[in-house]
C-alpha positions in Angstrom: 16.5 41.5 6.5 14.1 44.1 7.0 12.1 44.5 3.7 11.3 48.3 2.4 8.5 49.5 -0.1 9.6 52.1 -2.3 8.0 54.1 -4.9 11.0 55.2 -7.8 11.4 56.4 -11.0 13.5 54.3 -13.9 16.2 56.2 -16.1 12.7 56.6 -18.6 11.3 58.7 -15.7 8.5 55.7 -15.6 7.3 55.5 -11.8 7.7 51.8 -10.3 7.1 50.0 -7.2 8.7 47.0 -5.7 10.2 45.9 -2.5 13.9 45.0 -1.6 16.1 43.5 0.8 18.7 46.0 3.0 20.0 46.5 6.3 18.9 49.7 6.4 16.8 52.9 4.9 20.0 54.6 2.9 21.8 50.6 2.3 18.2 50.2 0.6 18.7 53.2 -1.2 21.8 52.9 -2.5 21.0 49.5 -4.0 18.3 50.7 -5.6 20.6 53.9 -7.6 22.9 50.7 -8.4 20.2 49.3 -10.6 19.3 52.6 -12.1 16.6 53.6 -10.1 15.8 56.6 -8.5 13.6 56.1 -4.8 10.8 59.1 -4.8 9.4 57.1 -1.1 10.9 54.4 0.6 9.2 53.0 3.7 10.1 49.6 5.8 7.4 47.1 5.7 6.8 44.5 8.6 9.0 41.3 7.9 6.0 39.2 8.4 4.6 40.6 4.9 7.0 38.4 3.1 5.9 35.2 5.7 2.6 34.2 4.0 3.6 32.7 0.9 6.1 30.3 3.1 3.5 30.3 5.7 0.9 28.8 2.6 3.7 26.5 1.8 4.4 24.7 4.9 0.6 24.7 5.4 -0.2 23.1 2.1 2.0 21.0 0.0 2.5 21.5 -3.7 1.7 18.7 -5.7 4.5 17.6 -8.6 1.4 17.8 -11.1 0.7 21.3 -10.2 4.1 22.6 -10.1 4.5 21.0 -13.3 1.7 22.8 -14.5 2.5 25.9 -13.5 6.6 25.6 -14.9 4.4 24.7 -18.4 2.8 27.9 -18.1 5.7 29.5 -17.4 7.7 28.1 -20.1 4.8 29.0 -22.9 4.8 32.8 -21.8 8.3 32.9 -22.1 8.3 31.1 -25.3 6.0 34.2 -26.5 8.6 36.6 -26.0 7.3 38.0 -22.9 9.9 39.0 -20.2 10.6 36.9 -17.2 9.0 39.8 -14.6 5.9 40.3 -17.0 5.4 36.5 -17.0 5.8 35.8 -13.7 3.1 38.9 -12.7 1.1 37.4 -15.3 1.2 33.9 -14.2 -0.2 35.4 -10.8 -3.0 36.1 -12.2 -3.9 32.8 -13.9 -2.9 30.6 -10.8 -6.0 28.9 -9.2 -3.3 26.9 -6.8 -3.3 29.5 -3.6 0.1 28.4 -2.2 2.0 28.4 -5.6 0.0 31.9 -6.3 1.3 33.5 -3.6 5.1 31.6 -3.9 4.9 33.1 -7.6 3.8 36.2 -6.5 7.2 36.0 -4.1 9.3 35.3 -7.0 8.1 38.4 -9.0 8.5 40.5 -6.2 12.4 39.1 -5.8 13.1 39.3 -10.0 12.0 42.7 -9.4 14.7 43.8 -6.5 17.1 42.6 -8.7 17.8 38.8 -8.0 18.4 35.7 -10.0 15.6 33.9 -11.1 17.6 30.8 -9.5 18.6 32.9 -6.2 14.4 33.7 -5.9 13.7 29.9 -6.3 16.4 28.7 -3.4 14.2 30.7 -1.1 11.5 28.5 -1.5 12.9 24.9 -1.0 9.9 23.4 0.4 8.1 24.3 -3.1 11.1 23.9 -5.8 13.5 20.5 -5.3 17.4 20.8 -5.5 17.4 20.0 -9.2 15.0 22.2 -10.5 16.5 25.2 -8.8 20.1 23.3 -10.2 18.4 23.5 -13.7 17.0 26.7 -13.4 20.7 28.0 -12.6 22.3 26.3 -15.6 19.4 27.5 -18.2 20.1 31.1 -16.7 23.9 30.8 -17.6 23.0 29.1 -21.2 21.0 31.4 -21.9 18.4 29.3 -22.3 15.1 29.4 -20.2 12.4 28.8 -21.6 13.9 25.1 -23.0 14.8 24.5 -19.3 11.9 25.2 -18.1 10.2 23.2 -20.7 12.3 20.1 -20.0 11.3 20.7 -16.1 7.7 20.3 -16.7 8.2 17.2 -18.9 10.1 16.0 -16.3 7.6 16.7 -13.4 4.7 15.7 -15.7 6.5 12.1 -16.7 7.0 11.5 -12.6 3.3 12.5 -11.7 2.0 10.3 -14.4 4.1 7.2 -13.0 3.2 8.0 -9.1 -0.4 7.8 -10.6 0.0 4.7 -12.3 1.5 3.0 -9.3 -1.2 4.3 -7.2 -4.4 3.2 -9.7 -2.4 -0.1 -9.9 -2.3 -0.7 -6.1 -6.1 0.6 -5.1 -7.9 -2.5 -5.9 -5.8 -4.8 -3.9 -5.8 -1.9 -1.3 -9.5 -1.8 -0.9 -9.6 -5.7 -1.0 -7.5 -5.8 1.9 -9.3 -3.3 3.7 -12.4 -4.6 3.4 -11.3 -8.2 4.7 -9.5 -6.6 7.4 -13.3 -4.6 8.5 -14.8 -8.0 7.9 -12.6 -9.9 10.3 -12.7 -7.3 12.8 -16.8 -7.2 12.6 -16.6 -10.9 12.8 -14.3 -11.0 16.0 -15.5 -8.7 17.8 -18.9 -9.0 17.1 -20.2 -11.9 15.6 -18.3 -14.5 17.1 -19.0 -13.7 20.5 -22.7 -13.4 20.1 -22.9 -17.3 18.5 -20.3 -18.2 21.2 -22.8 -18.0 24.0 -24.6 -21.3 22.6 -21.7 -23.2 23.0 -20.1 -22.3 26.4 -23.9 -23.1 27.5 -23.7 -26.1 26.6 -20.4 -27.1 28.1 -19.1 -29.9 26.1 -15.4 -30.0 24.6 -14.8 -27.7 21.7 -13.1 -28.8 18.9 -9.4 -26.8 18.7 -10.4 -24.4 15.8 -13.5 -23.6 17.4 -10.9 -22.3 21.2 -8.8 -20.8 18.9 -10.9 -18.9 17.3 -13.0 -17.8 20.3 -9.5 -17.3 22.1 -8.8 -14.6 19.4 -12.1 -13.0 19.6 -12.1 -13.0 23.5 -8.8 -10.6 22.6 -10.6 -8.3 20.1 -13.9 -8.1 22.6 -11.6 -7.0 26.2 -8.5 -6.4 25.0 -8.8 -4.6 21.9 -7.8 -1.0 23.9 -4.3 -3.3 24.3 -4.2 -3.8 20.7 -5.0 -0.2 19.7 -2.2 1.0 22.0 0.0 -1.2 20.6 -0.3 -0.6 17.1 -0.3 3.2 17.8 3.5 3.0 20.0 4.2 0.3 17.0 3.7 2.5 14.2 5.5 5.1 15.8 7.9 3.6 16.9 9.0 2.2 13.3 8.1 5.8 11.7 10.9 7.2 14.6 13.7 4.3 13.7 12.8 4.7 9.5 13.3 8.5 10.3 16.9 7.7 11.7 19.9 7.0 8.9 20.8 3.3 10.8 17.2 2.4 11.0 16.1 3.9 7.1 19.7 2.3 5.7 18.4 -1.2 7.1 14.8 -0.9 5.8 15.9 0.4 2.5 18.1 -2.4 2.0 15.9 -4.9 3.1 13.0 -3.5 0.8 15.7 -4.2 -2.6 16.4 -7.3 -1.4 12.6 -8.6 -1.7 12.3 -10.7 -4.4 9.5 -8.7 -6.4 9.1 -6.2 -4.7 12.6 -5.1 -4.7 13.3 -5.6 -8.1 11.0 -2.9 -8.8 12.1 -0.4 -6.4 15.4 -0.8 -7.9 14.2 -0.5 -11.4 11.7 2.7 -10.4 14.8 4.0 -8.7 17.2 3.4 -11.2 14.9 5.0 -13.9 14.3 8.0 -12.0 18.1 8.7 -11.5 18.9 8.0 -15.4 16.4 10.0 -16.3 17.2 13.0 -13.7 20.9 12.7 -14.6 20.2 12.7 -18.4 17.8 15.9 -18.4 21.0 17.7 -16.1 23.4 16.7 -18.2 21.6 17.8 -21.6 20.9 21.4 -19.9 24.9 21.3 -19.3 24.9 20.8 -15.9 28.2 19.7 -14.6 28.3 16.0 -13.8 29.6 16.1 -10.3 27.2 18.6 -9.5 24.7 17.1 -11.4 25.6 13.8 -9.5 25.3 15.9 -6.1 21.6 17.0 -6.6 20.1 14.1 -8.4 20.9 11.4 -5.3 19.1 13.7 -3.2 16.1 13.0 -5.4 16.4 9.4 -4.8 14.0 7.8 -2.2 15.8 4.1 -1.1 19.1 5.2 1.5 21.2 2.2 -0.3 21.0 3.9 -3.8 21.3 7.2 -2.6 24.4 6.3 -1.0 25.5 4.7 -4.1 25.4 7.6 -6.2 27.2 9.6 -3.8 30.1 7.2 -3.9 29.5 7.4 -7.5 30.1 10.6 -7.7 33.2 10.6 -5.8 34.8 7.9 -8.0 34.2 10.3 -10.9 35.8 13.0 -9.4 38.9 11.0 -8.4 38.9 10.4 -12.4 37.2 7.0 -13.2 34.7 7.3 -15.7 30.8 7.1 -15.3 30.8 3.5 -16.4 33.2 2.3 -14.7 32.0 4.2 -11.2 28.5 2.3 -12.4 29.9 -1.4 -12.5 32.1 -0.6 -9.1 28.8 0.2 -6.8 27.1 -3.2 -8.1 23.7 -1.8 -7.4 22.9 -0.3 -10.9 22.2 -3.4 -14.0 24.5 -4.3 -16.3 22.8 -2.7 -19.3 22.8 0.7 -17.7 26.8 0.7 -17.2 26.8 -0.6 -20.8 24.9 2.4 -22.3 26.6 4.6 -20.6 30.1 3.3 -21.8 28.6 3.6 -25.5 27.2 7.2 -24.8 30.6 8.5 -23.2 32.2 7.4 -26.5 30.1 9.1 -29.0 29.4 12.2 -26.7 26.0 11.0 -25.8 25.5 10.3 -22.6 22.4 12.5 -22.0 20.6 10.1 -24.6 21.9 7.1 -23.3 20.6 7.5 -19.8 17.2 8.1 -21.5 17.2 5.2 -23.2 18.0 3.5 -19.9 15.4 5.8 -18.1 12.7 5.1 -21.0 13.7 0.8 -20.5 13.1 0.7 -17.0 10.3 2.5 -16.8 8.7 0.2 -19.4 9.7 -2.7 -17.3 8.6 -1.1 -14.4 4.8 -1.1 -15.5 5.2 -4.8 -16.6 6.4 -6.0 -13.3 3.5 -3.6 -11.3 0.9 -5.2 -13.9 2.5 -8.3 -13.2 2.4 -7.9 -9.4 -1.5 -6.4 -9.5 -2.8 -9.7 -11.6 -1.3 -12.3 -8.7 -1.8 -10.0 -6.0 -5.8 -9.7 -6.4 -6.5 -13.4 -6.5 -4.6 -14.1 -3.7 -6.0 -11.7 -1.7 -9.6 -13.0 -2.7 -8.0 -16.6 -1.6 -6.7 -15.1 1.2 -10.4 -13.7 2.6 -12.0 -16.7 1.5 -9.5 -18.7 3.1 -10.4 -16.9 6.5 -14.0 -16.6 6.3 -14.3 -20.6 5.1 -11.7 -21.3 8.9 -14.5 -19.0 10.7 -17.7 -21.2 9.4 -15.7 -24.0 10.0 -15.0 -23.5 13.3 -18.5 -22.5 14.2 -20.0 -25.5 13.0 -17.7 -27.9 13.9 -19.5 -28.0 17.3 -22.3 -28.4 15.9 -21.0 -31.6 13.7 -19.8 -33.0 17.2 -23.5 -32.7 19.2 -24.8 -34.6 15.9 -22.3 -37.3 16.3 -23.0 -37.9 20.0 -26.8 -37.7 19.5 -26.6 -40.2 17.1 
């Protein structure tokens, strides 16, 4: 829809400027008149002028930590008594993140044109998730926009902190694994071929481990391009399969079935589901709408499908606790806590306790897995190095025995 830049006077005869979307100039003038604004000049602007924010949003992804920080700033400005439009305008000047600054500028233009804040947020789905927009809409209806923004900031900071802890825990094992892979590739493609010339020149019958090692080294030396192509094609095929509904369902079902890692994934996803649902219910979002929105924020396809079935069961009249039990995907502790919350009218508080419990258990599992994984990787690296050394020394020992 075309956009029109206008210069006008409001009911207090103050000169104001802004942009408005309308089908044509007459429709723009009519819409401004309906808002109590009297145009002095109005000019159609190119539709591309409204696109920098969306282009920047696609070009540079907004992290959850950055979004939570801007949300906290906006909540503080509203808490200080500023109206929404003034708060957005001031926030534009103090936001360092280029993409978010342009998005906030777009939000300010939309609010100035008379759109609700939730409608303005919905124009940027690549930045603001459905949970964010739904909670803002509930806050607008209930007249509690500032507390809603504070809750969203808390939620975003909490999830960003959890993700940071997971990345920190996995950093050292991944570093050791990367060094081990790089060292093995170097030995197989450069060191072993040099040493193999000595044994080949002797013409002796090599031991089985040495022959196996030389065969693997030959693959690395002569067929590295085929291995590289196979890896690229394999990764591409796996990503394509994971992008499909059936492929993602199979992979996610397999992940949560793993002995230790599956338990971790289930607990972390359950904690996220419980915290998001509890936050939305506490803001007055209807349970059915909250379940629909929360299901889209669950990464695992198996659990996401269970949440959608959960919403169908609640829609048909089942209690939330009974529906949770019927899915057989969520712990009994969660069903019991929700049942107690339904009896006392504190479902949101019960869900928050469930989230805190499983986040704590998830942290414990992460620490345990990290503690176990580090020595396992070191032993694995040592085993590979020991096999290579022994495989290269066996022919020398064999020659020594023949000489004796």
